[in-house]
C-alpha positions as CSV (number, residue, x, y, z in Angstrom):
1,L,-39.5,15.3,3.5
2,G,-38.0,14.5,0.1
3,C,-35.6,11.9,-1.2
4,K,-31.9,12.0,-1.5
5,S,-29.3,9.7,-3.0
6,V,-26.2,9.1,-0.8
7,N,-23.0,7.3,-1.7
8,V,-21.4,5.5,1.2
9,A,-17.7,4.7,1.1
10,G,-16.8,1.2,1.9
11,G,-15.0,-1.8,0.9
12,S,-12.0,-4.0,1.8
13,P,-9.0,-2.6,3.7
14,I,-6.2,-1.0,1.6
15,G,-2.6,-1.3,2.5
16,V,1.0,-1.8,1.6
17,L,3.9,-3.8,3.1
18,D,6.8,-1.3,2.7
19,A,9.7,-3.3,4.2
20,V,10.7,-6.4,6.1
21,Y,13.8,-6.3,8.3
22,V,15.4,-9.5,9.5
23,N,17.6,-9.5,12.5
24,P,18.9,-12.4,14.6
25,G,15.9,-13.8,16.3
26,T,13.3,-11.2,15.0
27,I,11.5,-10.0,11.9
28,T,10.0,-6.6,11.6
29,A,7.3,-5.7,9.0
30,T,6.4,-2.1,8.3
31,G,3.8,-0.4,6.1
32,W,0.4,1.1,6.2
33,V,-3.3,0.0,6.0
34,F,-6.7,1.6,6.5
35,D,-10.3,0.4,6.2
36,P,-12.5,2.7,4.1
37,D,-15.4,1.9,6.4
38,T,-13.8,3.7,9.4
39,T,-11.2,6.3,10.4
40,A,-10.1,4.1,13.4
41,S,-6.9,2.1,13.4
42,T,-7.0,-1.2,11.6
43,P,-5.6,-4.5,13.0
44,V,-2.6,-5.9,11.1
45,H,-1.8,-9.7,11.1
46,V,1.7,-10.8,10.2
47,Y,2.6,-14.5,9.8
48,S,5.8,-16.5,9.4
49,D,5.4,-20.2,8.9
50,A,2.7,-21.3,11.4
51,S,3.0,-18.5,13.9
52,G,1.8,-14.9,13.7
53,V,1.4,-11.7,15.6
54,V,-1.3,-9.0,15.6
55,G,-0.5,-5.3,15.6
56,A,-2.4,-2.1,14.9
57,A,-2.0,0.4,12.1
58,D,-2.0,3.4,14.4
59,Q,1.3,5.1,13.8
60,P,1.8,8.5,11.9
61,R,1.9,8.4,8.1
62,A,1.4,11.8,6.7
63,D,1.8,10.5,3.1
64,V,-1.2,8.2,3.6
65,G,-3.3,11.0,5.1
66,A,-2.4,13.2,2.1
67,A,-3.2,10.5,-0.5
68,Y,-6.5,9.5,1.2
69,P,-7.9,12.7,2.7
70,G,-10.7,12.1,5.2
71,Y,-9.2,9.1,6.8
72,G,-6.4,10.8,8.8
73,G,-2.7,10.1,8.9
74,Q,-2.5,7.5,11.8
75,H,-2.4,4.3,9.7
76,G,1.2,3.2,9.7
77,Y,2.4,0.0,11.4
78,S,5.6,-1.6,12.5
79,V,5.2,-5.2,13.9
80,T,8.2,-7.1,15.3
81,F,8.0,-10.8,16.3
82,A,10.3,-13.6,17.2
83,A,11.6,-15.8,14.5
84,T,13.7,-19.0,14.3
85,P,16.5,-19.5,11.8
86,G,15.6,-21.1,8.5
């Protein structure tokens, strides 16, 4: 049968927070993230004070797909949540 060495990609998720937009009553966070262990979309957690929201990094990002070939280009996110003044 023989023996063979195989390198398996893996590790912690990689991502960037590109921008945060503040509007009356809401905050929107945008960026990209992917997990090198899978090509599937990755959950994104965004917190403000004690509250948070979970979104998915499943939006088109051709720049991410070009920079990390093999993982696809569907790793962008845009998460909007309610916020109180202060």
